[in-house]
N, C-alpha and C positions, 0 to 999 in steps of 0.2 A: 839176200833176205831171206833164204831158207831159214824158216823158223825152228829154233832150237827145240822147241817142246812139242813139235810134230813128230819128229822121230821116224817119219814113214818114208823119208827120202834120204839119198846119201849124204846131202849137206847138211843134215840136222844137227851136226857137231859144229857148225859154222862160228857160234858165238863163243864156243871154247877157244877158238882162234883169237877172238877179240880179247879175251881174258889174258890170253898168254901173249899178246904182243909186246914187244919190249923196245921195238925200233922207234926212233924219234927223228923227225926230219930236222935238219940243221935250222937254227934260227937265223943264219945269214941270208934270209929270202927276201930281205928288204928290196932287193933290186927287181923283184918281180910282183912287188904288191901294187895294189889299185890306183896306179897312176895313169895318165894319159899321154906321157912321153914316150919316146922311142918307138917301141912296137905297137903302141895303142895302149887302150885301158885295159887292165889285167886284174882279175879277182882271184884272191887265194883263199882258199877253203881248207880249214883243218880239221880232220876226223881220225879216229882210230880205225885203221883200214881192217875190213873184213873183206878181201879180195882175193879172187882166184884167177879170173880171166874177164877179158872184155868181150868175148863171143858171146853173142846174145842167145845163141842156141844152147849154150853150156852154162852161163852164169846164173845163180840164184843166191847170191850174197848181198848184204846191204850196200857195201860200197860198189859192187858192180852194177847195181840197180840205178845209183846216182851216175855213175858215167854212162851207161847205156841208153838212159833217159835222155841225155844231152845228144847222143849220137845217133839213135834210131828213132823213127816215128813208128807209132803202134796204129793199128786200125782205129781203135778208140782210145780215149784218154780220160782224165778227171781234170776238173778245174779246181786249181790251188788245193786245199785241204778237204774239199767236199767229194767223198767217195760214194755218195749215195745215188749219183747218177752218171753214167758213161755219157761223154760227149764226143763229138766227130774228131777224129786225127786224120789219118790217112783215107779213112772212110768218111764220105761227107754225110751219109746217112745209112741206116739199117732198118730191117724188119725182122721180126722173130715170128714164126709160125704158131698158130693156135695151140699145137701141141708141144711146143717148146723145143723142138727137135731141129728145126731148120732156122738158120740165121743167115740172112742175105745182106751183104754190105756193098754199098756202091763207092766205088773210089773217087777221091777228090781230084778234080781236073787240074792239070799243070804240075803236079807234084814231081820234083826231080831229086835224083841222087846227087851226091856232091862231085860226081864226075860230069854233070849235065845231062845224064841220060834220065829218060822219063821212068817214072815208077809204074809198073804195070801189073795186071792181074796175074802174070806168070811170076812175077817176084814174089808176090804174096803167098801163092801156093807153094813155091820153091821153099820160102822162108818158114812157113808154118810146117810143111811136111819135113822139113830139115829137123826142126826141133823134135817132132814127134819120133823121127827114126834114130837120132842119136841117143835116146833113152837116157838123157842126162838129167840133172837135177830138176829142170823146169818142165821136163817132157809131160809130167802128170797133169799139167794144166790142160792138156788138149787130150786127156784119155777118152777113147771111144769117139774122137771126132775126125771125120772124114774132110779134107778140103779140096774144092774143086773150083775151076774157072768156069763161069756162067758165060761171059763174054769179056770183051777187052777191057771193060771197066767195072765188072760184077764178080764177086767171089761168093761162093756158098759154103757155109760150114754145116755139116749135118751130124748131129750127136745120136749114138746109139740109143740113148734114152732121153727123155725131157731134161733140158740142161739150161734152166733160167739164169743161172750164174755165169753163163759165157760171156754176156757184154761186160761184166764185172771182172772177168779174168783177162779179157784182151787187151787192156790197158797197162798189163805187166811189161816192163821193158824187156824181158827175156823173150817176148814175142815180137820184137821190133823187126822190121821188114828190111831185109838185105838186098842188095844188087846182085841178083842172081848169077848174071854173066861175070861179074868180076870175083864172086866168091868161088864159083866153078873154075874160073881160070887160075886160082890158088888152092887147088884141091878140094874143093867143097863139093858135096854131094848130099841129096836128101837119103842118105843111107848110113849105116853103121861105120862105114869105111871113110867118111869125112875127114878130112886132113887140113881143114882152113883155119883152125883155131890160132896156130903160129901167126898166119898172116893177119888176122883180126886182133891180135895182140900187138900189132905193130902199125896197122892202118885201118881205119874204119871204111864200111862200105854201106853207108846208110844215107837217109834223107833229112836227118835231124839238123837243128840249128849250129851244131859243132862237128868237127872232125878230130881224129886222134892224132895227136903231135908225138906223144910219147907215152909209154905205159910201163909201169914197175910195180909189181905188186907189193913190194917193201917200202918204196919211199915216196914216189909220187906218180900223178898222171896229169898230163898236160893236154887241154883241149883248145883248138884254134876255130874262131868263127868261120862257119860255112857259107861262102859267098853266093852258093847256089840255092841256099835254103829259101823257100817261098811260101812257109807256113804263114799264119795269121799275124803272129808277134815275132818281130826281128829281134836277135839276142843285143843285148846292151855292151856286153864286154868283149874285147877282140881276142882274148886269152883267158883260159880259166885253169887254174893250178890247184888240183886237189892233192893235199899233203898227208902223209900218214905221221900224225903227232899223237902222243898221250896226252890225256886231259890236262893235267897240271900244266904242261908246256902250251897247251892250247889257249889256256887262259892268260898266260904271259904273252904270247904272240899278238893275240888280238888287243891285249891292252896297251901294247907298244906300237900297234900298226903293221906288225909284219905280217898279219893276215887281216882279212874283212870279215870272215865268217868262222866260228867255232861250233861244232855240232855235237860235243860229247860232254859238256860241262854238268855236273851235278848240280842240285838245288843248292847245296851249301856253298860250292864254288862260284855260284851267280850272284850270292848275296852281296850287296853293296857295290857292285860293279857300277862304275862311272865313267868318266872320262868320255863322253860322248858315244858310249855303247848303248845298244839296244838289246834287251833281253826278251824274247818271245817264248813264253811258258804255256804249256797246255798239256792236257791228258794224252799219253801215248794210247796206241791200241793194243797195247800188251796188256793182258788180263792175268793177274797172279791170282793163284787159287789154292785152297787146300783140297786134297782128296782123302777120304777115309774108307780103307779096303772093305769091300762087302764079302770077301770070300772068308768064311769062317776058320778055314784052315790057316790063313795067314793072321787073323785076329778075330777072336769072337766078340771083343769089346767094340771095335770100329764097325763090326758087321750089325750091331744093335740099333735099329732105328731111333729108339730113345736117346741113344748115346749121340747120335749124329744131330739129332734135335738140340741136345744139350751144348754141343760145341757150336753149332750154327747161333744159339741165342747168347752164348757166352763170350763171343767175340766182340771186342770194342772197336767197331770198324772206324769211327771217326778218330779214335786214338791212333789207329794204323796210318791213317791218311797223313799225320803230321810227319811220319818218316819218309812219305813219297815226295814232299815238297809242294810249293805252291803251284797249283794247277792240276794236281792229282785229283781223281774221282773215285767215287765207289761206284763200280758198276752194279745194277740191279740183278744182272744174270751173267751168263759166260759170254754173251755177245757184247762187245764194247759199245759204250754209249753213244758213239758217233757213227754206228753202223745201222742200217736198215734192220728193222726186227728187234733193236735194242729195248729192254723194259724201261718204261719211265721211272726217273729217279726216285718217284715217291714211293715204288714198290722194292727199294732196297732194304735190305735187312738192317735191323738195329739192334742194339745191345739190350737184353732182357735178363738181368742176372738172376732175379727171382724164377723166371720162367726156366732158365737154364738149370738151376738147382733142382727145380722140380721134375723137370724132364730126366735129370740124372738120376733122382730118386726112383722115379718111374721105370727106369732101364733095369733096376734090379742089380746093378753092378756094385759092389762095395768097394771103395778106394780104386778106382779105375786108373790103370796105367797105359800109356800108349807111346811108342816110339816114333818120332817124327823126323823122316829123312829129307834131305835136300842137298843140293850142290854147294860145297863150302866155298868154291872159287868162282861163283857166279853172282854177276850183279845184273839186275833188269832197270834198264834206263837210269843207271848210276846209283840204284838201291841194292843194297847188299841183303841177300836172302838171310845171311846169318843174323843181321840186324833184327829182321822181321820175324824169324823164328823165335828169337829170344823174347820179343814183345808178346807173341802168342802165347808161349809157354807161361810167361807170367799172368797174362788175362785168364787163361784156363785154370790156372791154380786157384784162382778166386772162385771159380766154380766147384772146385773139388777134384780136379782131373790133373793127374801128375804126367806131364810130358817129359819124355827124355829125348834131348837133342842128339840126333846121330848124322852130323853133317860127314860128308864124303868128298873126294874129289869128282869133279863131273862126270869123268869117264867111268867111275866105278858107281856113283849113284844113278847115272842114266841107265846102267843095266837093270837096276833093282826097279826102278820106275817102268821100264819098258815091259818087264817081265812080271809085273804086277805083284812084286815082293815086298813093297813097303806097307806097313801098317798104317800109317799116315804119311802123306807127302806134301811138299810145298814146291809148286812149280808155277809155271806161266805158260800161256798159250800166245802166240804171236800170229796174226793172220796170214795163210799162205795167199788169200786174196780176199778184198774186202767184201764179202757176201756171207749172209747168214748160214747159207749151207756148209761153210767151212767149219761150223760149230756143231754139225751133227755127230762129229766125232765123240762127243761127251755122252751119248746115248748108249743103253745097254747093248753089249756086243760089239760096239764099234771102238775105234782105236784107243781112245782115251778111257772110254767106259770100261773096257777090259783091263787098262792098268790101274783101275780101281777094284778089280774084281767084280765088276758088274756085268755079269754074263747075259747073252741073249736069252730073252724069256723072262727076265726080271721085271720087266714093266711093259707088257704087250701093248697097252693103250699108248703109252709114249713112243714106243717103237712105230706103231702104225702113224702116229702124228707126223713123225720124223721122215717116214716113207713118203706121205702125203705132200708135205712142205718141199721135199727135195725136187717134185716134179711139178709143182704149182707155177703158173704163169701169173703176173699181175702183181706189182708191188704192194698195192692195198691189202690184197688177200694174203700174201706171204708175210706182211708185217704181223698180221693178227695170228696166223699160224705160229710163227716163231716166238711171237709172246706168250701164246699159250703153252709151246714146248718148255720154255724157260720157267714160267710159272709152276709148272708140274715138276720140272727137274729141281727147282728150289725146295719145292714141298717134300719131295721124297727121293731125291738123288744123293750120291755120296761126294758132291762137289760143292764147296763154298767159295764163292767168288770174293775176294778181298779188296783189290785195289787195280787201278790204271794208274801207274806212277807218272809223274810230271816228265815232260820231254823239254828240254831247254835248248834253244837256238840263240847264241849270241852273235851280233852282228855290229859292225860299224854304223853310225848314224846315217852315212852316205848310202847304204845298200837298202833297196826297196823290194818288196815282193816276197818277203821271207814267209814261207807256208809249209809246216809239217805236213807230209803225207805219208800214210802207214805203208804205201806199196814201195815209193822211192825216196823216202826220208825227205828229200828236197830237190826241187827242180832248179838246178843251178842255171839253166838257160832263161828261166823266167825271171831271174833276179834283175833289178833295174839299180839306177844311181841317181842320186839328186845332189 
């Protein structure tokens, strides 16, 4: 899941691997498809692998999240696609202190690991401290957090500063709770010298609805129902096979019944699908945006406030949505439409061609020209950034702005983006966790703000609003604060949110419970059958 656009953690290149994958699972998997004969009912899920490990302390890639969601329970979780409210997982309840620093979690009675042993507070402390100590891709999720055992069924997490986002972070499968004794017996420890990854790539040590039967980062992962699982909902399928398959072959497989779920089909690929197949389409939580560099040394044109206004008013947002496919939406701000703190759709920008031309004239720039950088080999939820860039170029030409397209391989353009060298850039932000605080990176002096040449001190009032929102407790107040931040960001910031492309899931008519979740894509253990 490590989000490509964050660039703040080692796995930020993970989606490059998705674009480069060429391996396709054999189509002769019919013997493992969803029948109830032989070894029981089996579900086959096809997806393009972005997978490095099944070790929850180290994984932070989309396919790893799917796998570990089924193998390991987390203290808190989300219901279906609703990420606005954490619900009980291994913790039956929790309380957060008034200052937002202390989170107390009470463990569910009777929870057991797959070997039949009880899940204890000691296992929770070991698991979370191990994530912190490994300093791997997901370690940042617990930055500044101290984990201690209060009593046999209670764990306390204390943050160095107010941390209202922590309940939204804990559902991440990378924070799955492992059997401490089992992991320690196979070289595991809550230190940097931990050596349990090899074992955890061959067998699971969790309390989730499934156990790990086989694991291969190039071909497939096989999960088997955990008979010791005692969560609220028992899994339907005896076995789940997750296969590494390119999108065109995914379509063929699901059409002929060799698989029951396909996760990576584009809007064009799902058009006209019949034969008893269901297509679930909806906006992803990936926000594609334009940035206009505010550093005059990079571009005096894009640093001009009236020029930014001209671009903002000159974009035909509805026209861009046609590229995103059915279910895509235009976010009103940088926070996705389905997250706490998102601006209402009524505040989304609209095209004002006359206003754009007037703003351009007021900028004092005659015949402005700007270079737009973007990764040439990257697609976002099936949408090519090349196609999007060409449409933006044509739209801004109508305003009187000459846009030179400068595509480059991801590895090259990513350096330009991270180092703030792009005059204009076309990128996207995928959530590290489903909380609005993850979007404070767009403020002056913060991670993405600096990539747009927007330095600390550029808007002190906006910075103060961000600092206040980051430590505020209470969803109603936080919602108002983040809406205010985005309203101000839209009015004077260098970022122009464009769209959340459609995310499509294709399944056999017999499969129930399909729900896209921005954290783990799909909960395979929650899928049913009719």
